[in-house]
C-alpha positions in Angstrom: 29.1 -31.0 -16.6 27.4 -30.9 -20.1 24.7 -32.5 -22.0 27.1 -35.3 -23.6 25.2 -36.4 -26.5 26.5 -37.6 -30.1 23.4 -35.8 -32.2 24.5 -38.2 -34.9 23.8 -41.3 -32.5 21.2 -40.4 -30.0 19.3 -43.4 -29.3 20.2 -44.0 -25.7 16.9 -42.8 -24.2 18.3 -43.5 -20.6 21.1 -41.4 -21.4 19.4 -38.4 -22.8 16.9 -38.3 -19.9 19.7 -38.5 -17.1 21.6 -35.8 -18.8 18.2 -33.5 -18.9 17.7 -34.5 -15.4 21.0 -33.1 -14.5 20.1 -29.5 -15.9 17.6 -29.6 -12.9 18.6 -27.8 -9.7 19.3 -30.4 -7.1 18.5 -30.3 -3.6 20.2 -27.3 -1.5 20.5 -26.5 2.3 17.2 -24.7 3.8 19.3 -23.8 7.0 18.6 -20.1 7.7 22.4 -19.7 8.8 23.6 -20.9 5.2 21.9 -18.7 2.9 24.9 -17.2 1.4 26.3 -20.5 0.3 22.7 -21.8 -0.6 22.5 -18.9 -3.0 26.1 -19.4 -4.1 25.1 -23.3 -5.0 22.0 -22.1 -7.0 24.1 -19.7 -9.3 26.6 -22.2 -9.7 24.4 -24.9 -11.2 23.2 -22.3 -13.8 26.6 -23.1 -15.7 25.4 -26.7 -15.7 22.2 -26.0 -16.6 22.7 -23.4 -19.5 24.8 -25.8 -21.7 22.5 -28.8 -21.4 19.6 -26.4 -22.3 21.7 -25.0 -25.2 21.9 -29.2 -26.2 18.4 -29.8 -25.7 17.6 -27.3 -28.2 19.8 -28.6 -30.6 18.2 -32.1 -30.0 14.6 -30.6 -30.3 15.9 -29.1 -33.7 17.2 -32.6 -35.0 13.5 -33.9 -34.1 11.8 -31.3 -35.7 13.8 -31.6 -39.0 12.9 -35.2 -39.1 16.2 -36.1 -38.9 16.6 -39.7 -40.2 19.2 -40.8 -38.0 17.7 -39.9 -35.0 15.3 -42.9 -33.5 14.0 -41.4 -30.3 10.4 -40.4 -29.5 9.5 -37.0 -27.9 7.0 -38.6 -25.6 9.8 -40.5 -24.1 12.0 -37.2 -22.9 8.8 -34.6 -22.5 8.1 -34.7 -19.0 12.2 -34.1 -18.1 12.2 -31.3 -20.7 9.2 -29.5 -19.1 10.9 -30.0 -15.7 14.3 -28.3 -17.0 12.6 -25.7 -18.9 10.0 -24.8 -16.0 12.8 -24.0 -13.6 13.9 -21.3 -16.0 10.5 -19.7 -16.8 11.8 -16.6 -15.6 15.2 -14.8 -16.1 15.8 -13.2 -12.5 15.9 -16.3 -10.1 18.9 -17.0 -8.2 19.6 -20.0 -10.6 18.4 -18.3 -14.0 19.5 -15.2 -15.9 18.6 -14.1 -19.5 20.4 -16.5 -21.6 19.0 -19.6 -19.5 15.1 -18.1 -19.9 15.7 -17.2 -23.7 17.1 -20.9 -24.1 14.2 -22.3 -22.2 11.5 -20.4 -24.5 13.3 -21.6 -27.6 12.9 -25.4 -26.2 9.5 -24.6 -25.6 8.7 -23.5 -28.6 10.4 -26.5 -30.6 8.1 -28.7 -28.1 4.9 -27.0 -29.1 5.8 -27.1 -32.8 6.9 -30.9 -32.6 3.6 -31.9 -30.9 1.7 -29.6 -33.2 0.3 -27.1 -30.8 0.1 -23.5 -30.9 1.4 -22.4 -27.5 2.3 -24.4 -24.4 -1.2 -23.5 -22.7 -2.7 -25.9 -25.6 0.0 -28.6 -25.1 -0.6 -29.0 -21.5 -4.4 -29.6 -22.0 -3.4 -32.7 -24.3 -0.7 -34.2 -21.8 -1.1 -36.3 -18.9 -0.5 -33.5 -16.2 -1.1 -35.8 -13.4 1.9 -37.6 -14.4 4.1 -34.2 -14.5 2.9 -33.4 -11.0 3.5 -37.0 -9.3 7.2 -36.5 -10.8 7.4 -33.6 -8.7 6.0 -34.9 -5.5 9.1 -36.4 -4.2 10.5 -32.7 -4.2 7.6 -31.0 -3.0 5.8 -33.1 -0.3 5.9 -32.4 3.4 8.9 -29.6 4.0 11.1 -30.9 0.9 9.8 -27.8 -1.1 12.2 -25.7 0.8 15.3 -27.8 -0.3 14.0 -27.4 -3.9 13.4 -23.8 -5.0 13.4 -24.5 -8.8 10.9 -27.6 -8.6 8.5 -25.2 -6.7 8.8 -22.7 -9.7 8.3 -25.4 -12.0 5.2 -26.3 -10.3 3.8 -22.7 -10.1 4.7 -22.2 -13.8 2.6 -25.5 -14.9 0.0 -24.8 -12.4 -0.5 -21.3 -14.2 -1.1 -22.8 -17.7 -4.0 -24.9 -16.2 -7.3 -23.4 -16.6 -10.9 -24.8 -16.2 -11.8 -27.7 -16.6 -8.6 -29.1 -16.9 -7.8 -28.2 -13.3 -10.8 -29.8 -12.1 -9.7 -33.3 -11.2 -6.5 -32.3 -10.3 -7.0 -30.6 -6.6 -5.5 -33.3 -4.9 -2.1 -33.1 -6.4 -2.0 -29.1 -6.8 -3.4 -28.3 -3.5 -1.3 -29.4 -0.9 2.3 -27.6 -1.7 0.4 -23.9 -1.1 -1.2 -25.4 1.6 2.5 -26.2 3.1 3.8 -23.0 1.8 1.1 -21.1 3.4 2.0 -22.6 7.0 5.6 -21.2 6.3 6.7 -17.8 8.1 8.5 -16.1 5.1 6.4 -13.7 3.5 7.6 -14.9 -0.2 6.4 -18.3 0.8 2.9 -17.1 1.8 2.6 -14.8 -1.3 3.4 -17.8 -3.4 1.1 -19.8 -2.0 -1.7 -16.8 -2.2 -0.8 -16.8 -5.9 -1.5 -20.3 -6.4 -4.8 -20.3 -4.2 -6.1 -17.4 -6.5 -5.6 -19.4 -9.9 -6.8 -22.6 -8.3 -10.0 -20.8 -6.9 -10.8 -19.0 -10.5 -10.1 -22.1 -12.6 -11.9 -24.4 -10.4 -15.9 -24.8 -10.3 -17.5 -24.3 -7.0 -18.6 -27.9 -6.8 -15.4 -29.4 -7.6 -14.0 -27.6 -4.6 -16.6 -28.4 -2.2 -16.9 -32.0 -3.4 -13.0 -31.9 -2.7 -13.5 -30.5 0.9 -10.6 -28.1 0.0 -13.1 -24.9 -0.1 -13.6 -25.6 4.0 -9.9 -26.4 4.3 -8.6 -23.2 2.3 -11.6 -20.9 4.1 -10.1 -21.8 7.4 -6.6 -21.2 6.6 -7.2 -18.3 4.9 -9.3 -16.9 8.0 -6.5 -18.0 10.2 -4.0 -15.8 7.8 -6.4 -13.1 8.0 -6.1 -13.1 12.1 -2.5 -13.5 12.3 -0.7 -12.5 9.1 1.7 -9.2 8.8 -0.3 -6.2 7.5 1.7 -6.2 3.9 0.2 -9.7 3.5 -3.4 -8.9 4.1 -4.3 -7.1 0.4 -3.3 -10.4 -1.6 -4.7 -12.6 1.3 -8.2 -10.6 1.2 -8.4 -11.0 -2.5 -7.9 -14.8 -2.3 -10.3 -15.0 0.7 -13.2 -12.8 -1.0 -13.0 -14.8 -4.3 -13.1 -18.1 -2.6 -16.3 -16.9 -0.5 -17.9 -15.9 -3.5 -17.4 -19.0 -5.4 -18.6 -20.8 -2.3 -21.6 -18.9 -1.8 -22.1 -18.3 -5.7 -22.6 -14.5 -4.7 -23.3 -13.5 -8.4 -26.5 -15.4 -8.2 -27.7 -14.4 -4.7 -29.5 -11.5 -3.5 -27.5 -8.6 -3.2 -29.9 -6.6 -1.2 -30.2 -9.6 1.4 -29.2 -8.7 5.2 -28.7 -12.1 5.7 -25.2 -13.0 7.9 -22.9 -14.4 5.4 -19.1 -15.5 5.2 -18.1 -11.8 4.3 -19.5 -10.6 7.5 -17.3 -13.2 9.2 -14.2 -11.6 7.1 -15.4 -8.0 8.3 -15.6 -9.3 12.2 -12.2 -10.4 11.7 -10.9 -7.5 9.5 -12.5 -4.4 11.0 -10.6 -4.7 14.4 -7.3 -4.9 13.0 -8.2 -1.6 10.8 -9.3 0.4 13.8 -6.5 -0.2 16.4 -4.1 0.5 13.3 -2.2 3.8 13.7 1.1 3.5 11.8 1.2 4.8 8.1 2.0 1.6 6.0 -0.3 -0.5 7.6 -3.2 2.0 7.1 -2.2 2.2 3.5 -2.8 -1.7 2.9 -5.9 -2.1 4.4 -7.0 0.8 2.7 -6.3 -0.5 -0.6 -8.4 -3.4 0.0 -11.5 -1.2 1.7 -13.5 -0.8 -1.6 -13.2 -4.5 -2.5 -14.4 -5.6 1.0 -17.5 -3.6 0.8 -18.4 -4.5 -2.7 -18.0 -7.9 -1.6 -20.1 -7.7 1.3 -23.2 -5.9 -0.7 -26.0 -4.2 1.1 -25.2 -6.1 4.5 -22.3 -3.6 4.8 -25.3 -1.2 5.9 -25.1 -3.3 9.7 -21.5 -2.2 10.1 -22.3 1.6 9.4 -21.4 2.3 13.0 -17.8 0.9 12.8 -17.0 1.9 8.8 -18.1 5.4 9.1 -15.4 6.3 12.1 -12.7 4.4 9.7 -13.7 6.5 6.8 -13.0 9.6 8.7 -10.0 8.4 10.1 -8.4 6.8 6.8 -9.7 9.5 4.5 -7.4 11.8 6.3 -4.1 9.9 5.6 -2.9 11.3 2.2 -1.6 7.9 1.3 -4.9 6.1 1.7 -7.3 9.1 0.8 -7.9 7.7 -2.5 -9.0 4.1 -1.9 -11.2 5.4 1.3 -12.8 7.7 -0.9 -13.5 4.7 -3.3 -14.7 2.8 -0.4 -17.4 5.6 0.7 -18.4 5.7 -2.9 -19.1 1.8 -2.9 -20.8 1.8 0.2 -23.2 4.6 -0.6 -24.0 2.4 -3.8 -24.4 -0.6 -2.1 -26.6 0.8 0.5 -28.8 3.3 -1.7 -31.6 3.4 -2.5 -32.9 1.2 0.1 -31.4 3.1 3.2 -29.0 6.6 3.1 -29.4 7.6 6.5 -25.7 8.5 6.8 -25.7 11.1 4.1 -24.9 13.8 6.4 -21.8 12.6 8.2 -20.6 11.2 5.1 -20.9 14.4 3.1 -19.0 15.9 6.0 -16.2 13.5 5.7 -16.0 14.0 2.0 -15.9 18.2 2.5 -13.0 17.5 5.1 -11.3 15.6 2.7 -11.4 18.2 0.0 -10.7 20.9 2.3 -7.9 18.9 3.7 -6.1 18.8 0.2 -6.0 22.6 -0.2 -4.7 22.7 3.2 -1.9 20.4 2.6 1.9 22.2 2.5 2.5 20.3 -0.8 1.0 20.4 -4.2 -2.8 19.5 -3.8 -3.2 15.6 -5.3 -5.1 16.3 -8.4 -6.6 12.3 -8.4 -7.5 12.7 -4.8 -9.6 15.8 -5.7 -11.2 14.5 -8.5 -12.2 11.2 -6.9 -13.6 13.2 -3.8 -15.8 15.4 -6.2 -17.0 12.3 -8.0 -18.3 10.5 -4.5 -19.7 13.7 -3.5 -21.8 13.5 -6.9 -22.7 9.7 -5.9 -24.0 11.0 -2.8 -25.8 13.6 -4.4 -27.8 11.4 -6.6 -28.7 9.2 -3.3 -29.9 12.2 -1.3 -30.4 15.1 -4.1 -32.0 17.8 -2.2 -30.2 17.3 1.3 -27.0 17.5 -0.2 -27.5 20.4 -2.9 -28.8 22.3 -0.1 -25.4 22.3 2.2 -23.5 22.3 -1.0 -25.0 25.5 -2.0 -24.5 26.9 1.9 -21.0 26.0 1.7 -20.5 28.0 -1.6 -21.7 31.1 0.1 -19.7 30.8 3.0 -17.4 33.9 3.4 -14.9 31.8 5.5 -14.2 29.8 2.6 -13.4 32.4 0.0 -9.6 32.7 0.9 -9.1 28.7 0.0 -9.1 29.1 -3.8 -8.7 25.4 -4.7 -11.2 24.4 -2.3 -13.6 26.8 -3.7 -12.7 26.0 -7.2 -13.7 22.4 -6.9 -16.7 23.2 -4.7 -17.7 25.1 -8.0 -17.7 22.2 -9.9 -20.3 20.4 -7.7 
């Protein structure tokens, strides 16, 4: 079914809107045992959407050229246009392709020109976005979102264009969907929710989050997720959680050298046991990737976790795929706890020297990136305890049993 509009006589607004809506992806089954038919239906709809997008582009061109025979107002059709275009904001979706995405971009460009705005972001700042979100609610409320994947994509597309302060008054409209998606069991849904949360946290003042009560709701949801989510979700979840706590506690204004217990310590209390009990290669890589950020967020207070962090440093640094991130975490630990306290210099130096030695012992070519970051970290440690570290390094350089380790000796000489 195509957008059947006579461009020389397009005064029936209801018919135009109806045809544009036909281009939007209809309800599909969310039956897990029928996913093949679901994908087939989504792909089939593409052949309906593309002609409609094309006709819409022609219609917008008519409006742009001030066609005297065209007696319609853009305000009457802009919201349906945005729904249709938003569903094709990417070219690799089950209901979109390069052609539909290109047509979508053409339509958006023409919409912006018609409204006299530079781009879509500026356009959204001048629209009543609450009306747009309300129009999507029937598709996205409760579990309905599972039947309307294209509407979810459209929602996220619109959300990403809303920045501070335009998002402040819309929390009651934009939070329910990602909260529902975060409770889903599918990783893709959870990642979409985390992406939405991150954008909302970044673009909403802490006062607005607190007044709405969504700061506490989100904190509890993310803490629960940290306890129960699969390891591959932890990096995204942690970035979101740390951003939220930073905003709630106004960390950038607080005393970083404080030992007061904070929400960051609550996070450490949940995360560290997961890291300590993990023995598999891939989960260790995931946890190590967010290690530096966790310690940086915790600040000087990470000193209270020293007895648990140092064994983790020693274990994770010996995993070739997590060496780099772990060394960066050690460096952050040194920077956060120095100069007020640097009592662990000897064991940290031992860990770093072992990691450097391990690079020479590797059966494959040594990882230069790892070696460079280890050397830099040792220099940071030396800056914290110059005489102590220098004495150990000088002794190592003179040690005869290391003379055969060419790479180890070469990088040791750089220190």
